[in-house]
C-alpha positions as CSV (number, residue, x, y, z in Angstrom):
1,M,22.9,-16.1,-9.6
2,K,19.3,-15.9,-10.2
3,P,18.1,-19.3,-8.0
4,P,15.4,-20.8,-11.0
5,R,11.7,-20.7,-10.8
6,E,10.3,-23.5,-9.1
7,V,7.1,-22.7,-7.5
8,K,4.8,-20.9,-8.7
9,V,3.8,-18.0,-6.0
10,S,6.6,-16.4,-3.8
11,V,4.8,-15.0,-1.0
12,I,7.3,-12.2,0.8
13,I,6.8,-10.8,4.6
14,P,9.0,-7.8,5.6
15,T,8.8,-7.6,9.8
16,Y,9.5,-5.6,12.0
17,N,8.9,-6.3,16.0
18,R,5.5,-7.8,15.3
19,A,6.0,-11.3,17.2
20,D,2.3,-10.9,18.4
21,L,0.5,-10.7,15.1
22,I,2.7,-12.7,12.4
23,L,1.5,-15.5,13.0
24,Q,-1.8,-14.9,12.3
25,T,-0.9,-13.0,9.4
26,I,0.9,-16.8,8.1
27,G,-1.9,-18.4,9.4
28,S,-4.3,-16.8,6.5
29,V,-1.3,-18.4,3.6
30,L,-0.9,-21.2,5.1
31,A,-4.8,-21.5,4.8
32,Q,-4.9,-20.2,1.2
33,T,-5.9,-22.7,-1.8
34,F,-3.3,-22.4,-3.5
35,T,-0.8,-24.4,-2.3
36,D,2.6,-23.9,-5.0
37,Y,4.5,-20.9,-2.6
38,E,7.6,-20.5,-0.3
39,I,6.8,-18.3,2.2
40,I,10.3,-15.7,3.0
41,V,9.9,-13.8,5.9
42,I,12.3,-10.9,6.4
43,D,12.7,-10.1,9.4
44,D,14.1,-6.7,9.3
45,G,16.1,-6.5,12.8
46,S,13.7,-6.4,15.1
47,T,14.2,-7.2,19.3
48,D,11.7,-8.9,20.4
49,N,11.0,-12.7,20.4
50,T,9.7,-13.2,17.0
51,A,12.3,-15.7,16.1
52,E,11.3,-17.8,19.3
53,I,7.7,-17.1,17.5
54,L,8.7,-18.8,14.3
55,R,10.7,-21.7,15.0
56,E,8.1,-24.1,15.0
57,L,7.2,-23.0,11.4
58,I,11.8,-22.6,10.3
59,E,11.6,-25.4,12.1
60,A,9.5,-27.7,9.4
61,G,10.4,-26.1,6.7
62,K,7.3,-23.9,6.3
63,I,9.0,-20.9,6.0
64,Q,12.6,-19.1,5.4
65,Y,13.8,-16.6,7.9
66,V,16.5,-14.9,7.4
67,W,17.1,-12.0,9.6
68,Q,19.2,-8.4,8.5
69,E,19.5,-5.1,11.1
70,N,16.7,-2.5,10.4
71,K,17.3,-0.6,7.2
72,G,13.4,-0.2,6.0
73,E,10.4,-1.8,4.8
74,S,11.7,-1.5,1.1
75,A,14.9,-2.8,1.9
76,A,12.9,-6.1,3.8
77,R,11.1,-6.3,0.7
78,N,14.3,-5.9,-2.1
79,H,15.7,-8.9,-0.2
80,G,13.2,-10.8,-0.3
81,L,12.9,-10.6,-3.9
82,R,17.1,-11.1,-4.4
83,L,15.8,-15.3,-3.3
84,A,12.3,-15.0,-4.2
85,R,11.7,-18.8,-6.7
86,G,8.2,-18.2,-7.9
87,K,6.6,-17.3,-11.7
88,Y,4.7,-15.0,-9.3
89,I,6.0,-12.6,-6.4
90,A,3.2,-11.1,-3.4
91,F,3.7,-9.2,-0.3
92,L,2.1,-9.4,2.4
93,D,2.7,-6.9,6.0
94,S,3.4,-8.9,8.5
95,D,0.6,-7.3,10.4
96,D,-1.9,-8.3,7.7
97,L,-4.6,-10.7,6.6
98,W,-5.5,-12.4,3.0
99,L,-8.9,-14.9,2.5
100,P,-8.6,-18.2,1.5
101,Q,-8.5,-17.6,-2.1
102,K,-6.0,-14.4,-2.8
103,L,-3.4,-16.5,-4.7
104,E,-6.0,-18.9,-5.9
105,A,-7.7,-16.2,-7.7
106,Q,-5.5,-14.0,-8.9
107,V,-2.8,-17.1,-10.1
108,T,-6.0,-17.9,-12.5
109,Y,-5.7,-14.4,-13.4
110,L,-3.4,-13.7,-14.9
111,E,-2.3,-16.6,-15.9
112,A,-5.5,-15.6,-18.7
113,H,-3.7,-12.4,-18.8
114,P,-0.1,-13.3,-19.9
115,E,0.0,-9.2,-20.7
116,A,-0.6,-7.7,-17.7
117,G,1.8,-6.3,-15.0
118,L,-0.1,-7.2,-12.2
119,A,-3.3,-7.8,-10.9
120,Q,-5.0,-6.1,-7.4
121,S,-8.0,-6.8,-5.8
122,A,-10.6,-4.7,-3.2
123,F,-9.7,-4.6,0.3
124,A,-11.3,-4.1,3.4
125,K,-9.3,-2.6,6.3
126,F,-10.4,-3.6,10.5
127,D,-9.3,-1.9,13.4
128,D,-6.3,-3.4,15.3
129,A,-8.1,-2.9,18.9
130,T,-11.5,-3.5,18.4
131,G,-11.8,-5.5,15.1
132,E,-14.1,-3.4,13.9
133,D,-14.9,-3.2,9.9
134,L,-13.5,0.1,8.7
135,G,-15.2,-0.7,5.1
136,T,-14.6,-2.0,1.2
137,R,-11.5,0.1,-0.5
138,N,-12.5,-0.4,-4.1
139,S,-9.6,0.2,-6.1
140,A,-11.2,-0.7,-9.7
141,W,-9.7,2.5,-11.1
142,F,-6.5,0.8,-11.9
143,S,-7.4,-0.9,-14.0
144,G,-5.5,-1.4,-18.2
145,W,-3.7,1.4,-19.3
146,I,-3.1,4.0,-16.8
147,Y,-0.5,5.6,-16.8
148,P,0.5,8.7,-16.3
149,E,-2.7,9.4,-15.1
150,I,-2.0,6.5,-11.2
151,L,0.1,10.2,-10.6
152,M,-3.3,12.1,-10.3
153,H,-4.9,9.0,-8.7
154,W,-4.7,9.9,-4.8
155,S,-8.4,9.4,-2.8
156,D,-8.7,4.8,-2.8
157,L,-4.8,3.6,-3.6
158,M,-4.2,0.0,-3.9
159,A,-2.6,-2.0,-0.8
160,V,0.8,-3.9,-1.6
161,D,-1.3,-6.9,0.0
162,A,-3.7,-6.8,-2.2
163,V,-1.1,-7.5,-5.7
164,L,0.3,-10.0,-8.0
165,I,3.4,-9.6,-10.3
166,P,5.0,-11.4,-12.1
167,A,8.5,-11.6,-11.1
168,K,9.5,-10.5,-14.8
169,V,8.0,-7.6,-14.2
170,I,9.9,-6.4,-11.1
171,E,13.2,-7.2,-12.9
172,H,12.9,-5.6,-15.7
173,V,11.1,-2.2,-13.8
174,G,13.4,-2.8,-10.6
175,G,11.9,-3.3,-7.1
176,F,11.1,-0.9,-4.5
177,D,12.8,2.3,-4.1
178,E,14.8,2.4,-0.5
179,T,15.3,6.2,-0.2
180,L,11.9,6.7,-0.6
181,R,10.2,7.2,3.3
182,K,6.7,7.1,1.2
183,G,5.6,5.7,-1.5
184,E,7.7,3.1,-2.2
185,D,4.6,1.7,-3.4
186,P,2.9,4.3,-5.0
187,D,6.2,4.6,-6.8
188,L,6.7,0.4,-8.0
189,W,3.0,0.8,-9.7
190,R,4.1,3.7,-11.3
191,R,7.2,2.2,-13.2
192,I,5.3,-0.9,-14.1
193,S,2.4,1.2,-14.9
194,R,4.6,2.9,-17.8
195,H,5.1,-0.3,-19.4
196,Y,2.5,-3.2,-18.5
197,P,-1.6,-2.8,-18.3
198,F,-3.0,-4.1,-14.9
199,I,-6.1,-6.1,-14.0
200,A,-8.3,-5.0,-11.1
201,M,-10.5,-7.7,-9.1
202,P,-13.1,-6.7,-7.7
203,E,-13.6,-9.1,-5.3
204,V,-12.4,-8.2,-1.8
205,L,-9.2,-10.4,-1.2
206,T,-7.4,-9.2,1.9
207,K,-8.2,-7.6,5.2
208,V,-5.8,-4.0,6.2
209,R,-5.0,-3.9,10.0
210,V,-5.2,0.0,11.4
211,H,-3.3,0.4,14.7
212,S,-4.9,3.0,16.2
213,G,-1.4,4.0,17.7
214,S,-1.3,5.8,14.4
215,V,-1.4,10.1,15.2
216,S,-2.0,13.5,13.5
217,A,2.1,13.8,13.5
218,N,2.6,11.4,10.4
219,K,0.2,12.9,8.5
220,A,1.2,16.1,9.1
221,E,4.6,15.3,7.2
222,A,2.8,13.5,4.9
223,S,2.8,15.5,1.9
224,K,6.7,16.3,2.2
225,A,7.7,12.6,1.8
226,F,5.4,12.5,-1.1
227,R,6.4,15.6,-2.6
228,V,9.6,13.9,-3.5
229,Y,7.7,10.5,-4.9
230,L,6.3,13.0,-7.8
231,E,9.9,14.9,-8.0
232,K,10.8,11.5,-9.2
233,A,8.5,10.7,-11.3
234,F,8.2,14.1,-13.4
235,A,12.1,13.9,-13.5
236,E,11.5,10.2,-14.7
237,D,9.4,11.1,-17.9
238,L,10.1,14.7,-19.3
239,S,7.4,14.6,-21.7
240,L,5.0,15.1,-18.6
241,S,3.0,18.7,-19.0
242,I,4.2,21.8,-17.2
243,G,0.3,22.2,-16.4
244,F,-0.5,18.5,-15.3
245,R,2.5,17.8,-13.2
246,K,1.1,21.2,-11.2
247,R,-2.1,19.3,-11.4
248,T,-0.8,16.6,-9.8
249,L,0.8,18.0,-7.5
250,A,-2.3,20.4,-6.4
251,R,-4.6,17.0,-6.3
252,M,-0.8,15.2,-3.6
253,Y,-1.2,18.3,-1.9
254,A,-5.3,18.6,-1.1
255,Y,-6.0,15.4,-0.3
256,M,-3.2,14.9,2.4
257,A,-5.2,18.4,3.5
258,Y,-8.0,16.4,4.0
259,N,-6.9,13.3,5.1
260,Q,-5.6,14.7,8.0
261,I,-9.1,17.1,8.9
262,G,-10.4,15.2,11.1
263,S,-7.9,14.2,13.8
264,A,-6.2,18.0,13.5
265,A,-6.8,19.9,16.6
266,G,-5.2,23.0,17.9
267,N,-2.5,24.1,16.2
268,Q,-2.4,20.7,14.0
269,I,-4.6,22.4,11.8
270,R,-2.0,24.8,10.4
271,P,-0.4,22.1,7.9
272,V,-4.5,21.4,6.9
273,L,-3.8,25.1,6.0
274,R,0.2,24.5,4.2
275,D,-1.3,21.9,2.2
276,S,-4.5,23.4,0.9
277,W,-2.4,26.4,0.4
278,N,0.2,24.7,-1.3
279,A,-2.3,22.9,-3.3
280,L,-3.5,25.9,-4.5
281,V,-0.9,27.9,-5.3
282,N,-0.3,24.7,-7.8
283,F,-3.7,25.1,-9.3
284,P,-6.0,27.6,-7.8
285,F,-9.2,25.4,-9.3
286,E,-8.3,22.8,-7.0
287,W,-11.6,22.1,-5.0
288,R,-10.8,20.1,-2.5
289,A,-8.5,22.4,-1.1
290,Y,-11.3,24.8,-0.6
291,L,-13.4,22.5,0.8
292,S,-10.7,21.3,3.4
293,I,-10.2,25.3,4.5
294,A,-13.5,25.3,4.7
295,L,-14.2,22.7,6.8
296,S,-10.8,23.8,8.9
297,L,-12.9,26.8,10.3
298,L,-15.4,24.8,12.2
299,P,-15.1,23.3,15.5
300,F,-12.8,20.0,15.9
301,N,-16.0,17.8,17.3
302,L,-18.2,19.0,14.3
303,R,-15.3,19.1,12.3
304,R,-14.3,15.1,12.9
305,F,-17.9,13.9,12.8
306,M,-18.7,15.4,9.3
307,H,-15.1,14.1,8.1
308,R,-16.2,10.5,9.6
309,I,-20.5,11.1,8.2
310,W,-17.9,11.2,4.5
311,G,-15.4,8.2,5.3
312,N,-18.6,6.1,5.8
313,L,-20.4,7.2,2.5
314,R,-17.2,6.4,0.3
315,Y,-16.2,3.3,2.1
316,K,-19.9,1.4,2.4
317,K,-19.2,-1.4,5.6
318,R,-19.0,-5.0,5.0
319,A,-19.7,-8.1,7.5
320,K,-17.4,-8.8,9.3
321,F,-14.7,-11.9,7.6
């Protein structure tokens, strides 16, 4: 039987070998101005000393800690959902941070708008190695009734750390799809958006850490995984027209191509051209694909410079928090 709703917010933190960062993450929850919450840490098979690092918090009753064999982040989040006792659900990756007013602001919004499927805010990114502010991601587009257009939107995605969701909504649409390699978060947002409006909050309430170890090889394979996510969405809504489906695929491929252009050198440019071609096959008027092809003809250093300039224009710099 599902446990009773005994707290206002359940904070679910999946983790895997983040012993060096998780205390900082949990500290950002403990520093919240809103205090009616529980913290559930699902350790997805860590092999480092995460459990030892968290022992004091566990013994003090400040967190609920559960270890499971490694099954992936979605499985860890779903495990947390099964244990959650909150009216609202918040997710926080074990290397990211919240600003102190995050929960208070979003609970206030959702209490005033009980019809909403989730509340989400803008978020900032910062470099893990240097602490450099990498700019703000404004996800204000995700507001109101946004289905099926949400399937087309790839440039400014929501961060899982930046949302607060009523538990009843997740009970309605289900949790994270553990079969997806990528797109688990957009897949959940998509399913919620079919039944509920979203609320967008303009303020930055979350800081997302960008690890320098991220490599372009991961980006090169992303389009294949995201295609699975889109094909699932198409299969679940047969009312979507063929034309809409093709434009949606084209937009995804074009975005994946452009996302690689600043880091693709030598043979790594091939996935850029592959994704650009796949975009144009689906929709010949997808101009972003032509842009990626044009940039691929430039020397690597010039291409990387132009990509960085464009990124700086898109994401306005903010003072560090």
